[in-house]
N, CA, C, O and the ligand as a Tripos MOL2 file, in Angstrom:
@<TRIPOS>MOLECULE
protein
  317   315    80     0     0
PROTEIN
NO_CHARGES

@<TRIPOS>ATOM
      1 N         149.8560  174.6720  116.6220 N.3       1 MET1
      2 CA        149.2010  173.4570  117.1080 C.3       1 MET1
      3 C         148.0500  173.8330  118.0450 C.2       1 MET1
      4 O         148.2120  174.6380  118.9620 O.2       1 MET1
      5 N         146.8980  173.2370  117.7940 N.am      2 LEU2
      6 CA        145.7490  173.4690  118.6500 C.3       2 LEU2
      7 C         145.6610  172.3670  119.6930 C.2       2 LEU2
      8 O         145.9960  171.2150  119.4170 O.2       2 LEU2
      9 N         145.2140  172.7180  120.8800 N.am      3 PRO3
     10 CA        144.9850  171.6550  121.8630 C.3       3 PRO3
     11 C         143.9100  170.6970  121.3550 C.2       3 PRO3
     12 O         142.9550  171.1180  120.7020 O.2       3 PRO3
     13 N         144.0680  169.4160  121.6550 N.am      4 THR4
     14 CA        143.1490  168.4220  121.0860 C.3       4 THR4
     15 C         141.7310  168.5600  121.6240 C.2       4 THR4
     16 O         140.7840  168.0800  120.9990 O.2       4 THR4
     17 N         141.5730  169.2030  122.7640 N.am      5 ASP5
     18 CA        140.2240  169.3150  123.3260 C.3       5 ASP5
     19 C         139.5180  170.6150  122.9290 C.2       5 ASP5
     20 O         138.4320  170.9100  123.4260 O.2       5 ASP5
     21 N         140.1370  171.3900  122.0340 N.am      6 SER6
     22 CA        139.4970  172.6380  121.6430 C.3       6 SER6
     23 C         138.3130  172.3660  120.7200 C.2       6 SER6
     24 O         138.3440  171.4440  119.9060 O.2       6 SER6
     25 N         137.2920  173.1650  120.8570 N.am      7 LYS7
     26 CA        136.1220  173.0130  120.0030 C.3       7 LYS7
     27 C         136.2410  173.9530  118.8100 C.2       7 LYS7
     28 O         136.7720  175.0560  118.9350 O.2       7 LYS7
     29 N         135.7460  173.5140  117.6520 N.am      8 PRO8
     30 CA        135.8130  174.3730  116.4650 C.3       8 PRO8
     31 C         135.1430  175.7240  116.6950 C.2       8 PRO8
     32 O         135.5970  176.7330  116.1540 O.2       8 PRO8
     33 N         134.0870  175.7630  117.4750 N.am      9 SER9
     34 CA        133.3560  177.0000  117.6960 C.3       9 SER9
     35 C         134.1390  177.9960  118.5470 C.2       9 SER9
     36 O         133.7690  179.1660  118.6370 O.2       9 SER9
     37 N         135.2150  177.5330  119.1680 N.am     10 ALA10
     38 CA        136.0070  178.4040  120.0240 C.3      10 ALA10
     39 C         137.0240  179.2210  119.2320 C.2      10 ALA10
     40 O         137.6480  180.1360  119.7710 O.2      10 ALA10
     41 N         137.1870  178.8920  117.9620 N.am     11 THR11
     42 CA        138.1630  179.6210  117.1590 C.3      11 THR11
     43 C         137.5450  180.9300  116.6640 C.2      11 THR11
     44 O         136.3410  180.9850  116.4100 O.2      11 THR11
     45 N         138.3310  181.9550  116.5290 N.am     12 PRO12
     46 CA        137.7970  183.2510  116.0960 C.3      12 PRO12
     47 C         137.2410  183.2240  114.6850 C.2      12 PRO12
     48 O         136.3170  183.9730  114.3670 O.2      12 PRO12
     49 N         137.7850  182.3810  113.8470 N.am     13 ALA13
     50 CA        137.2730  182.2680  112.4860 C.3      13 ALA13
     51 C         136.9260  180.8160  112.2160 C.2      13 ALA13
     52 O         137.7830  179.9420  112.3460 O.2      13 ALA13
     53 N         135.6930  180.5470  111.8440 N.am     14 GLY14
     54 CA        135.2730  179.1810  111.5780 C.3      14 GLY14
     55 C         134.8810  179.0130  110.1230 C.2      14 GLY14
     56 O         134.6920  179.9830  109.3900 O.2      14 GLY14
     57 N         134.7660  177.7780  109.7340 N.am     15 LYS15
     58 CA        134.3640  177.5070  108.3570 C.3      15 LYS15
     59 C         132.8550  177.3120  108.2790 C.2      15 LYS15
     60 O         132.2430  176.6490  109.1170 O.2      15 LYS15
     61 N         132.2940  177.8990  107.2670 N.am     16 VAL16
     62 CA        130.8760  177.7230  107.0160 C.3      16 VAL16
     63 C         130.7200  177.1560  105.6120 C.2      16 VAL16
     64 O         131.2990  177.6680  104.6540 O.2      16 VAL16
     65 N         129.9330  176.0950  105.5030 N.am     17 ALA17
     66 CA        129.7680  175.4730  104.1880 C.3      17 ALA17
     67 C         128.2930  175.3630  103.8390 C.2      17 ALA17
     68 O         127.4430  175.1790  104.7100 O.2      17 ALA17
     69 N         128.0120  175.4780  102.5640 N.am     18 PHE18
     70 CA        126.6370  175.2550  102.1120 C.3      18 PHE18
     71 C         126.6790  174.5820  100.7540 C.2      18 PHE18
     72 O         127.6940  174.5970  100.0570 O.2      18 PHE18
     73 N         125.5520  173.9930  100.4000 N.am     19 GLN19
     74 CA        125.4590  173.2990   99.1340 C.3      19 GLN19
     75 C         124.7030  174.1540   98.1480 C.2      19 GLN19
     76 O         123.7530  174.8500   98.5080 O.2      19 GLN19
     77 N         125.1240  174.0990   96.9160 N.am     20 GLN20
     78 CA        124.4600  174.9000   95.8960 C.3      20 GLN20
     79 C         124.2570  174.0780   94.6370 C.2      20 GLN20
     80 O         125.1210  173.2960   94.2410 O.2      20 GLN20
     81 N         123.1030  174.2660   94.0160 N.am     21 THR21
     82 CA        122.8440  173.6400   92.7240 C.3      21 THR21
     83 C         123.0210  174.7000   91.6510 C.2      21 THR21
     84 O         122.4210  175.7730   91.7160 O.2      21 THR21
     85 N         123.8430  174.3910   90.6720 N.am     22 CYS22
     86 CA        124.1040  175.3550   89.6060 C.3      22 CYS22
     87 C         122.8480  175.5330   88.7620 C.2      22 CYS22
     88 O         122.2600  174.5530   88.3050 O.2      22 CYS22
     89 N         122.4430  176.7600   88.5570 N.am     23 GLY23
     90 CA        121.2520  177.0260   87.7740 C.3      23 GLY23
     91 C         121.4650  176.8180   86.2810 C.2      23 GLY23
     92 O         120.4970  176.7110   85.5280 O.2      23 GLY23
     93 N         122.7150  176.7600   85.8440 N.am     24 ALA24
     94 CA        123.0010  176.6260   84.4260 C.3      24 ALA24
     95 C         123.1570  175.1690   83.9940 C.2      24 ALA24
     96 O         122.6370  174.7780   82.9490 O.2      24 ALA24
     97 N         123.8640  174.3640   84.7810 N.am     25 CYS25
     98 CA        124.1490  172.9930   84.3420 C.3      25 CYS25
     99 C         123.5610  171.9330   85.2710 C.2      25 CYS25
    100 O         123.5370  170.7570   84.9090 O.2      25 CYS25
    101 N         123.0970  172.3060   86.4300 N.am     26 GLY26
    102 CA        122.4230  171.3520   87.3110 C.3      26 GLY26
    103 C         123.3220  170.5530   88.2290 C.2      26 GLY26
    104 O         122.8330  169.6880   88.9560 O.2      26 GLY26
    105 N         124.5930  170.8070   88.2230 N.am     27 CYS27
    106 CA        125.4700  170.0780   89.1340 C.3      27 CYS27
    107 C         125.3010  170.6200   90.5620 C.2      27 CYS27
    108 O         124.8310  171.7380   90.7720 O.2      27 CYS27
    109 N         125.6970  169.7990   91.5190 N.am     28 VAL28
    110 CA        125.6240  170.2130   92.9180 C.3      28 VAL28
    111 C         127.0350  170.3480   93.4450 C.2      28 VAL28
    112 O         127.8620  169.4570   93.2490 O.2      28 VAL28
    113 N         127.3130  171.4360   94.1040 N.am     29 PHE29
    114 CA        128.6440  171.6190   94.6710 C.3      29 PHE29
    115 C         128.5560  172.2750   96.0340 C.2      29 PHE29
    116 O         127.5470  172.8700   96.4130 O.2      29 PHE29
    117 N         129.6520  172.1400   96.7470 N.am     30 ARG30
    118 CA        129.7260  172.6360   98.1030 C.3      30 ARG30
    119 C         130.6370  173.8580   98.1120 C.2      30 ARG30
    120 O         131.7090  173.8580   97.5060 O.2      30 ARG30
    121 N         130.2010  174.8690   98.7920 N.am     31 VAL31
    122 CA        130.9990  176.0930   98.8970 C.3      31 VAL31
    123 C         131.3510  176.2950  100.3610 C.2      31 VAL31
    124 O         130.4830  176.2950  101.2340 O.2      31 VAL31
    125 N         132.6210  176.4640  100.6060 N.am     32 GLU32
    126 CA        133.0820  176.6270  101.9800 C.3      32 GLU32
    127 C         133.8100  177.9560  102.1090 C.2      32 GLU32
    128 O         134.7190  178.2580  101.3360 O.2      32 GLU32
    129 N         133.4020  178.7340  103.0830 N.am     33 VAL33
    130 CA        134.0710  180.0080  103.3220 C.3      33 VAL33
    131 C         134.4650  180.1030  104.7900 C.2      33 VAL33
    132 O         133.9010  179.4260  105.6490 O.2      33 VAL33
    133 N         135.4210  180.9390  105.0480 N.am     34 THR34
    134 CA        135.8130  181.1810  106.4300 C.3      34 THR34
    135 C         134.9870  182.3320  106.9820 C.2      34 THR34
    136 O         135.0000  183.4420  106.4500 O.2      34 THR34
    137 N         134.2930  182.0510  108.0250 N.am     35 TRP35
    138 CA        133.4080  183.0310  108.6510 C.3      35 TRP35
    139 C         134.1910  183.8240  109.6860 C.2      35 TRP35
    140 O         134.7570  183.2570  110.6200 O.2      35 TRP35
    141 N         134.2180  185.1110  109.5160 N.am     36 GLN36
    142 CA        134.9160  185.9460  110.4800 C.3      36 GLN36
    143 C         133.8950  186.7510  111.2560 C.2      36 GLN36
    144 O         133.2480  187.6470  110.7130 O.2      36 GLN36
    145 N         133.7600  186.4320  112.5040 N.am     37 ARG37
    146 CA        132.6800  187.0050  113.3130 C.3      37 ARG37
    147 C         132.7350  188.5250  113.4020 C.2      37 ARG37
    148 O         131.7020  189.1940  113.4090 O.2      37 ARG37
    149 N         133.9250  189.0520  113.4680 N.am     38 SER38
    150 CA        134.0280  190.4990  113.6430 C.3      38 SER38
    151 C         133.4670  191.2530  112.4380 C.2      38 SER38
    152 O         133.1630  192.4430  112.5210 O.2      38 SER38
    153 N         133.3350  190.5350  111.3130 N.am     39 PHE39
    154 CA        132.8020  191.1850  110.1180 C.3      39 PHE39
    155 C         131.4090  190.6620  109.7770 C.2      39 PHE39
    156 O         130.9080  190.8790  108.6740 O.2      39 PHE39
    157 N         130.7980  189.9800  110.7220 N.am     40 SER40
    158 CA        129.5800  189.2410  110.3920 C.3      40 SER40
    159 C         128.4780  190.1050  109.7900 C.2      40 SER40
    160 O         127.7200  189.6270  108.9450 O.2      40 SER40
    161 N         128.3740  191.3330  110.1940 N.am     41 TYR41
    162 CA        127.3320  192.1780  109.6140 C.3      41 TYR41
    163 C         127.9120  193.3750  108.8820 C.2      41 TYR41
    164 O         127.1850  194.3020  108.5260 O.2      41 TYR41
    165 N         129.2010  193.3590  108.6590 N.am     42 LYS42
    166 CA        129.8330  194.5060  108.0140 C.3      42 LYS42
    167 C         130.5840  194.1480  106.7400 C.2      42 LYS42
    168 O         131.2430  194.9960  106.1370 O.2      42 LYS42
    169 N         130.4810  192.8890  106.3350 N.am     43 VAL43
    170 CA        131.2210  192.4860  105.1460 C.3      43 VAL43
    171 C         130.6120  193.1380  103.9120 C.2      43 VAL43
    172 O         129.4460  192.9160  103.5850 O.2      43 VAL43
    173 N         131.4040  193.9300  103.2460 N.am     44 THR44
    174 CA        130.9380  194.5450  102.0180 C.3      44 THR44
    175 C         131.7080  194.0030  100.8220 C.2      44 THR44
    176 O         131.3720  194.2570   99.6650 O.2      44 THR44
    177 N         132.7400  193.2570  101.1420 N.am     45 GLU45
    178 CA        133.5840  192.6850  100.1070 C.3      45 GLU45
    179 C         132.8700  191.5040   99.4550 C.2      45 GLU45
    180 O         132.2200  190.7110  100.1370 O.2      45 GLU45
    181 N         132.9910  191.3930   98.1590 N.am     46 GLU46
    182 CA        132.4180  190.2390   97.4840 C.3      46 GLU46
    183 C         133.5230  189.4200   96.8520 C.2      46 GLU46
    184 O         134.4310  189.9540   96.2150 O.2      46 GLU46
    185 N         133.4300  188.1140   97.0390 N.am     47 GLN47
    186 CA        134.3850  187.2120   96.4140 C.3      47 GLN47
    187 C         133.6580  186.4350   95.3230 C.2      47 GLN47
    188 O         132.4640  186.1560   95.4290 O.2      47 GLN47
    189 N         134.3760  186.1030   94.3050 N.am     48 ARG48
    190 CA        133.7840  185.3360   93.2190 C.3      48 ARG48
    191 C         134.2080  183.8850   93.3140 C.2      48 ARG48
    192 O         135.3180  183.5590   93.7330 O.2      48 ARG48
    193 N         133.2920  183.0340   92.9120 N.am     49 TYR49
    194 CA        133.6340  181.6230   92.7540 C.3      49 TYR49
    195 C         132.8720  181.1250   91.5480 C.2      49 TYR49
    196 O         131.8980  181.7390   91.1110 O.2      49 TYR49
    197 N         133.3280  180.0000   91.0150 N.am     50 ALA50
    198 CA        132.7360  179.5060   89.7780 C.3      50 ALA50
    199 C         132.2480  178.0810   89.9380 C.2      50 ALA50
    200 O         132.8190  177.2930   90.6920 O.2      50 ALA50
    201 N         131.1910  177.7630   89.2220 N.am     51 CYS51
    202 CA        130.7060  176.3910   89.1670 C.3      51 CYS51
    203 C         131.8350  175.4940   88.6720 C.2      51 CYS51
    204 O         132.4730  175.8080   87.6670 O.2      51 CYS51
    205 N         132.0960  174.3690   89.3690 N.am     52 PRO52
    206 CA        133.2160  173.5020   88.9720 C.3      52 PRO52
    207 C         132.9910  172.7960   87.6420 C.2      52 PRO52
    208 O         133.9470  172.2940   87.0510 O.2      52 PRO52
    209 N         131.7660  172.7430   87.1600 N.am     53 GLU53
    210 CA        131.4860  172.0640   85.8910 C.3      53 GLU53
    211 C         131.4450  173.0240   84.7100 C.2      53 GLU53
    212 O         132.1390  172.8090   83.7170 O.2      53 GLU53
    213 N         130.6520  174.0690   84.8040 N.am     54 CYS54
    214 CA        130.4790  174.9380   83.6340 C.3      54 CYS54
    215 C         131.1290  176.3050   83.8160 C.2      54 CYS54
    216 O         131.0920  177.1380   82.9100 O.2      54 CYS54
    217 N         131.7230  176.5370   84.9800 N.am     55 GLN55
    218 CA        132.4440  177.7800   85.2590 C.3      55 GLN55
    219 C         131.5430  179.0020   85.3120 C.2      55 GLN55
    220 O         132.0140  180.1310   85.1800 O.2      55 GLN55
    221 N         130.2520  178.7810   85.5040 N.am     56 ARG56
    222 CA        129.3550  179.9140   85.6820 C.3      56 ARG56
    223 C         129.7330  180.6270   86.9740 C.2      56 ARG56
    224 O         129.9240  179.9940   88.0130 O.2      56 ARG56
    225 N         129.8350  181.9100   86.9000 N.am     57 GLY57
    226 CA        130.3180  182.6680   88.0410 C.3      57 GLY57
    227 C         129.2320  183.0080   89.0440 C.2      57 GLY57
    228 O         128.0860  183.2700   88.6790 O.2      57 GLY57
    229 N         129.6130  182.9990   90.3230 N.am     58 CYS58
    230 CA        128.7210  183.4170   91.3930 C.3      58 CYS58
    231 C         129.5070  184.3410   92.3160 C.2      58 CYS58
    232 O         130.7340  184.4260   92.2500 O.2      58 CYS58
    233 N         128.7740  185.0210   93.1650 N.am     59 ARG59
    234 CA        129.4320  185.8940   94.1330 C.3      59 ARG59
    235 C         128.8890  185.6280   95.5200 C.2      59 ARG59
    236 O         127.7490  185.1970   95.6920 O.2      59 ARG59
    237 N         129.7160  185.8890   96.4900 N.am     60 ILE60
    238 CA        129.2800  185.7460   97.8710 C.3      60 ILE60
    239 C         129.9330  186.8430   98.6870 C.2      60 ILE60
    240 O         131.0710  187.2380   98.4320 O.2      60 ILE60
    241 N         129.1980  187.3250   99.6660 N.am     61 LYS61
    242 CA        129.7760  188.3360  100.5430 C.3      61 LYS61
    243 C         130.5650  187.6700  101.6500 C.2      61 LYS61
    244 O         129.9970  187.1250  102.5960 O.2      61 LYS61
    245 N         131.8540  187.7200  101.5240 N.am     62 THR62
    246 CA        132.7360  187.1270  102.5260 C.3      62 THR62
    247 C         134.1110  187.7580  102.3760 C.2      62 THR62
    248 O         134.4490  188.3100  101.3290 O.2      62 THR62
    249 N         134.8780  187.6700  103.4160 N.am     63 ALA63
    250 CA        136.2160  188.2510  103.3720 C.3      63 ALA63
    251 C         137.2680  187.2460  102.9190 C.2      63 ALA63
    252 O         138.4270  187.6070  102.7120 O.2      63 ALA63
    253 N         136.8670  185.9880  102.7640 N.am     64 SER64
    254 CA        137.8420  184.9730  102.3940 C.3      64 SER64
    255 C         137.5080  184.3810  101.0310 C.2      64 SER64
    256 O         136.4090  184.5700  100.5090 O.2      64 SER64
    257 N         138.4570  183.6740  100.4700 N.am     65 THR65
    258 CA        138.2540  183.0460   99.1730 C.3      65 THR65
    259 C         137.4480  181.7630   99.3300 C.2      65 THR65
    260 O         137.8560  180.8800  100.0850 O.2      65 THR65
    261 N         136.3260  181.6350   98.6460 N.am     66 PRO66
    262 CA        135.5150  180.4260   98.7760 C.3      66 PRO66
    263 C         136.2210  179.2000   98.1850 C.2      66 PRO66
    264 O         136.8990  179.2800   97.1600 O.2      66 PRO66
    265 N         136.0380  178.0700   98.8620 N.am     67 GLU67
    266 CA        136.5380  176.7950   98.3420 C.3      67 GLU67
    267 C         135.3590  176.0200   97.7810 C.2      67 GLU67
    268 O         134.3470  175.8360   98.4570 O.2      67 GLU67
    269 N         135.4960  175.5690   96.5480 N.am     68 VAL68
    270 CA        134.3920  174.8850   95.8760 C.3      68 VAL68
    271 C         134.7350  173.4120   95.6860 C.2      68 VAL68
    272 O         135.8010  173.0750   95.1720 O.2      68 VAL68
    273 N         133.8160  172.5340   96.1090 N.am     69 THR69
    274 CA        134.0050  171.0990   95.9420 C.3      69 THR69
    275 C         132.8060  170.5220   95.2040 C.2      69 THR69
    276 O         131.6630  170.7400   95.6050 O.2      69 THR69
    277 N         133.0590  169.7950   94.1400 N.am     70 LEU70
    278 CA        131.9740  169.1890   93.3630 C.3      70 LEU70
    279 C         131.3730  168.0120   94.1190 C.2      70 LEU70
    280 O         132.1000  167.1550   94.6210 O.2      70 LEU70
    281 N         130.0470  167.9700   94.2020 N.am     71 ILE71
    282 CA        129.3640  166.8630   94.8780 C.3      71 ILE71
    283 C         128.7130  165.9380   93.8550 C.2      71 ILE71
    284 O         128.9350  164.7270   93.8950 O.2      71 ILE71
    285 N         127.9180  166.4820   92.9450 N.am     72 SER72
    286 CA        127.3570  165.6300   91.9130 C.3      72 SER72
    287 C         127.4420  166.3340   90.5650 C.2      72 SER72
    288 O         127.3150  167.5550   90.4740 O.2      72 SER72
    289 N         127.6550  165.5510   89.5390 N.am     73 GLN73
    290 CA        127.9740  166.1140   88.2370 C.3      73 GLN73
    291 C         126.7870  166.7880   87.5650 C.2      73 GLN73
    292 O         125.6380  166.6110   87.9730 O.2      73 GLN73
    293 N         127.0760  167.5380   86.5620 N.am     74 ARG74
    294 CA        126.0610  168.2950   85.8340 C.3      74 ARG74
    295 C         125.0030  167.3740   85.2260 C.2      74 ARG74
    296 O         125.2740  166.2120   84.9220 O.2      74 ARG74
    297 N         123.8140  167.9040   85.0590 N.am     75 THR75
    298 CA        122.7100  167.0810   84.5740 C.3      75 THR75
    299 C         122.2030  167.5510   83.2090 C.2      75 THR75
    300 O         121.1580  167.0960   82.7430 O.2      75 THR75
    301 N         122.9260  168.4400   82.5870 N.am     76 ASP76
    302 CA        122.4560  168.9410   81.2890 C.3      76 ASP76
    303 C         122.9770  168.1220   80.1160 C.2      76 ASP76
    304 O         122.6850  168.4340   78.9620 O.2      76 ASP76
    305 N         123.7550  167.0670   80.4080 N.am     77 GLY77
    306 CA        124.2100  166.1620   79.3590 C.3      77 GLY77
    307 C         125.4180  166.6460   78.5700 C.2      77 GLY77
    308 O         125.9360  165.9220   77.7200 O.2      77 GLY77
    309 N         125.8600  167.8410   78.8400 N.am     78 LEU78
    310 CA        127.0350  168.3570   78.1410 C.3      78 LEU78
    311 C         128.2990  168.0130   78.9120 C.2      78 LEU78
    312 O         128.2450  167.5920   80.0680 O.2      78 LEU78
    313 N         129.4310  168.1980   78.2570 N.am     79 THR79
    314 CA        130.6840  167.9460   78.9660 C.3      79 THR79
    315 C         131.5580  169.1890   78.9320 C.2      79 THR79
    316 O         132.6620  169.1830   79.4770 O.2      79 THR79
    317 ZN        127.3430  174.8530   86.3510 Zn       80 ZN80
@<TRIPOS>BOND
     1     1     2 1
     2     2     3 1
     3     3     4 2
     4     3     5 am
     5     5     6 1
     6     6     7 1
     7     7     8 2
     8     7     9 am
     9     9    10 1
    10    10    11 1
    11    11    12 2
    12    11    13 am
    13    13    14 1
    14    14    15 1
    15    15    16 2
    16    15    17 am
    17    17    18 1
    18    18    19 1
    19    19    20 2
    20    19    21 am
    21    21    22 1
    22    22    23 1
    23    23    24 2
    24    23    25 am
    25    25    26 1
    26    26    27 1
    27    27    28 2
    28    27    29 am
    29    29    30 1
    30    30    31 1
    31    31    32 2
    32    31    33 am
    33    33    34 1
    34    34    35 1
    35    35    36 2
    36    35    37 am
    37    37    38 1
    38    38    39 1
    39    39    40 2
    40    39    41 am
    41    41    42 1
    42    42    43 1
    43    43    44 2
    44    43    45 am
    45    45    46 1
    46    46    47 1
    47    47    48 2
    48    47    49 am
    49    49    50 1
    50    50    51 1
    51    51    52 2
    52    51    53 am
    53    53    54 1
    54    54    55 1
    55    55    56 2
    56    55    57 am
    57    57    58 1
    58    58    59 1
    59    59    60 2
    60    59    61 am
    61    61    62 1
    62    62    63 1
    63    63    64 2
    64    63    65 am
    65    65    66 1
    66    66    67 1
    67    67    68 2
    68    67    69 am
    69    69    70 1
    70    70    71 1
    71    71    72 2
    72    71    73 am
    73    73    74 1
    74    74    75 1
    75    75    76 2
    76    75    77 am
    77    77    78 1
    78    78    79 1
    79    79    80 2
    80    79    81 am
    81    81    82 1
    82    82    83 1
    83    83    84 2
    84    83    85 am
    85    85    86 1
    86    86    87 1
    87    87    88 2
    88    87    89 am
    89    89    90 1
    90    90    91 1
    91    91    92 2
    92    91    93 am
    93    93    94 1
    94    94    95 1
    95    95    96 2
    96    95    97 am
    97    97    98 1
    98    98    99 1
    99    99   100 2
   100    99   101 am
   101   101   102 1
   102   102   103 1
   103   103   104 2
   104   103   105 am
   105   105   106 1
   106   106   107 1
   107   107   108 2
   108   107   109 am
   109   109   110 1
   110   110   111 1
   111   111   112 2
   112   111   113 am
   113   113   114 1
   114   114   115 1
   115   115   116 2
   116   115   117 am
   117   117   118 1
   118   118   119 1
   119   119   120 2
   120   119   121 am
   121   121   122 1
   122   122   123 1
   123   123   124 2
   124   123   125 am
   125   125   126 1
   126   126   127 1
   127   127   128 2
   128   127   129 am
   129   129   130 1
   130   130   131 1
   131   131   132 2
   132   131   133 am
   133   133   134 1
   134   134   135 1
   135   135   136 2
   136   135   137 am
   137   137   138 1
   138   138   139 1
   139   139   140 2
   140   139   141 am
   141   141   142 1
   142   142   143 1
   143   143   144 2
   144   143   145 am
   145   145   146 1
   146   146   147 1
   147   147   148 2
   148   147   149 am
   149   149   150 1
   150   150   151 1
   151   151   152 2
   152   151   153 am
   153   153   154 1
   154   154   155 1
   155   155   156 2
   156   155   157 am
   157   157   158 1
   158   158   159 1
   159   159   160 2
   160   159   161 am
   161   161   162 1
   162   162   163 1
   163   163   164 2
   164   163   165 am
   165   165   166 1
   166   166   167 1
   167   167   168 2
   168   167   169 am
   169   169   170 1
   170   170   171 1
   171   171   172 2
   172   171   173 am
   173   173   174 1
   174   174   175 1
   175   175   176 2
   176   175   177 am
   177   177   178 1
   178   178   179 1
   179   179   180 2
   180   179   181 am
   181   181   182 1
   182   182   183 1
   183   183   184 2
   184   183   185 am
   185   185   186 1
   186   186   187 1
   187   187   188 2
   188   187   189 am
   189   189   190 1
   190   190   191 1
   191   191   192 2
   192   191   193 am
   193   193   194 1
   194   194   195 1
   195   195   196 2
   196   195   197 am
   197   197   198 1
   198   198   199 1
   199   199   200 2
   200   199   201 am
   201   201   202 1
   202   202   203 1
   203   203   204 2
   204   203   205 am
   205   205   206 1
   206   206   207 1
   207   207   208 2
   208   207   209 am
   209   209   210 1
   210   210   211 1
   211   211   212 2
   212   211   213 am
   213   213   214 1
   214   214   215 1
   215   215   216 2
   216   215   217 am
   217   217   218 1
   218   218   219 1
   219   219   220 2
   220   219   221 am
   221   221   222 1
   222   222   223 1
   223   223   224 2
   224   223   225 am
   225   225   226 1
   226   226   227 1
   227   227   228 2
   228   227   229 am
   229   229   230 1
   230   230   231 1
   231   231   232 2
   232   231   233 am
   233   233   234 1
   234   234   235 1
   235   235   236 2
   236   235   237 am
   237   237   238 1
   238   238   239 1
   239   239   240 2
   240   239   241 am
   241   241   242 1
   242   242   243 1
   243   243   244 2
   244   243   245 am
   245   245   246 1
   246   246   247 1
   247   247   248 2
   248   247   249 am
   249   249   250 1
   250   250   251 1
   251   251   252 2
   252   251   253 am
   253   253   254 1
   254   254   255 1
   255   255   256 2
   256   255   257 am
   257   257   258 1
   258   258   259 1
   259   259   260 2
   260   259   261 am
   261   261   262 1
   262   262   263 1
   263   263   264 2
   264   263   265 am
   265   265   266 1
   266   266   267 1
   267   267   268 2
   268   267   269 am
   269   269   270 1
   270   270   271 1
   271   271   272 2
   272   271   273 am
   273   273   274 1
   274   274   275 1
   275   275   276 2
   276   275   277 am
   277   277   278 1
   278   278   279 1
   279   279   280 2
   280   279   281 am
   281   281   282 1
   282   282   283 1
   283   283   284 2
   284   283   285 am
   285   285   286 1
   286   286   287 1
   287   287   288 2
   288   287   289 am
   289   289   290 1
   290   290   291 1
   291   291   292 2
   292   291   293 am
   293   293   294 1
   294   294   295 1
   295   295   296 2
   296   295   297 am
   297   297   298 1
   298   298   299 1
   299   299   300 2
   300   299   301 am
   301   301   302 1
   302   302   303 1
   303   303   304 2
   304   303   305 am
   305   305   306 1
   306   306   307 1
   307   307   308 2
   308   307   309 am
   309   309   310 1
   310   310   311 1
   311   311   312 2
   312   311   313 am
   313   313   314 1
   314   314   315 1
   315   315   316 2
@<TRIPOS>SUBSTRUCTURE
     1 MET1         2 RESIDUE 1 A MET
     2 LEU2         6 RESIDUE 1 A LEU
     3 PRO3        10 RESIDUE 1 A PRO
     4 THR4        14 RESIDUE 1 A THR
     5 ASP5        18 RESIDUE 1 A ASP
     6 SER6        22 RESIDUE 1 A SER
     7 LYS7        26 RESIDUE 1 A LYS
     8 PRO8        30 RESIDUE 1 A PRO
     9 SER9        34 RESIDUE 1 A SER
    10 ALA10       38 RESIDUE 1 A ALA
    11 THR11       42 RESIDUE 1 A THR
    12 PRO12       46 RESIDUE 1 A PRO
    13 ALA13       50 RESIDUE 1 A ALA
    14 GLY14       54 RESIDUE 1 A GLY
    15 LYS15       58 RESIDUE 1 A LYS
    16 VAL16       62 RESIDUE 1 A VAL
    17 ALA17       66 RESIDUE 1 A ALA
    18 PHE18       70 RESIDUE 1 A PHE
    19 GLN19       74 RESIDUE 1 A GLN
    20 GLN20       78 RESIDUE 1 A GLN
    21 THR21       82 RESIDUE 1 A THR
    22 CYS22       86 RESIDUE 1 A CYS
    23 GLY23       90 RESIDUE 1 A GLY
    24 ALA24       94 RESIDUE 1 A ALA
    25 CYS25       98 RESIDUE 1 A CYS
    26 GLY26      102 RESIDUE 1 A GLY
    27 CYS27      106 RESIDUE 1 A CYS
    28 VAL28      110 RESIDUE 1 A VAL
    29 PHE29      114 RESIDUE 1 A PHE
    30 ARG30      118 RESIDUE 1 A ARG
    31 VAL31      122 RESIDUE 1 A VAL
    32 GLU32      126 RESIDUE 1 A GLU
    33 VAL33      130 RESIDUE 1 A VAL
    34 THR34      134 RESIDUE 1 A THR
    35 TRP35      138 RESIDUE 1 A TRP
    36 GLN36      142 RESIDUE 1 A GLN
    37 ARG37      146 RESIDUE 1 A ARG
    38 SER38      150 RESIDUE 1 A SER
    39 PHE39      154 RESIDUE 1 A PHE
    40 SER40      158 RESIDUE 1 A SER
    41 TYR41      162 RESIDUE 1 A TYR
    42 LYS42      166 RESIDUE 1 A LYS
    43 VAL43      170 RESIDUE 1 A VAL
    44 THR44      174 RESIDUE 1 A THR
    45 GLU45      178 RESIDUE 1 A GLU
    46 GLU46      182 RESIDUE 1 A GLU
    47 GLN47      186 RESIDUE 1 A GLN
    48 ARG48      190 RESIDUE 1 A ARG
    49 TYR49      194 RESIDUE 1 A TYR
    50 ALA50      198 RESIDUE 1 A ALA
    51 CYS51      202 RESIDUE 1 A CYS
    52 PRO52      206 RESIDUE 1 A PRO
    53 GLU53      210 RESIDUE 1 A GLU
    54 CYS54      214 RESIDUE 1 A CYS
    55 GLN55      218 RESIDUE 1 A GLN
    56 ARG56      222 RESIDUE 1 A ARG
    57 GLY57      226 RESIDUE 1 A GLY
    58 CYS58      230 RESIDUE 1 A CYS
    59 ARG59      234 RESIDUE 1 A ARG
    60 ILE60      238 RESIDUE 1 A ILE
    61 LYS61      242 RESIDUE 1 A LYS
    62 THR62      246 RESIDUE 1 A THR
    63 ALA63      250 RESIDUE 1 A ALA
    64 SER64      254 RESIDUE 1 A SER
    65 THR65      258 RESIDUE 1 A THR
    66 PRO66      262 RESIDUE 1 A PRO
    67 GLU67      266 RESIDUE 1 A GLU
    68 VAL68      270 RESIDUE 1 A VAL
    69 THR69      274 RESIDUE 1 A THR
    70 LEU70      278 RESIDUE 1 A LEU
    71 ILE71      282 RESIDUE 1 A ILE
    72 SER72      286 RESIDUE 1 A SER
    73 GLN73      290 RESIDUE 1 A GLN
    74 ARG74      294 RESIDUE 1 A ARG
    75 THR75      298 RESIDUE 1 A THR
    76 ASP76      302 RESIDUE 1 A ASP
    77 GLY77      306 RESIDUE 1 A GLY
    78 LEU78      310 RESIDUE 1 A LEU
    79 THR79      314 RESIDUE 1 A THR
    80 ZN80       317 GROUP 0 **** ****
């Protein structure tokens, strides 16, 4: 249990999220990773994540597993 007055920035590992547009199908999705400060400039590990619509693979340098959330659907007309 965290104290209710704690700030997210005070935790040793925080979440960082960014938005990405898939280059293959045009959908927009959000990728969230856990940022670990102690590895901020030393992360050599790569994690894979996939576009939620067409499963096109991407990679990111992070020590945690990326969470992918679909924001807007693909625009290439396929299903
Ligand atoms: Zn895609």
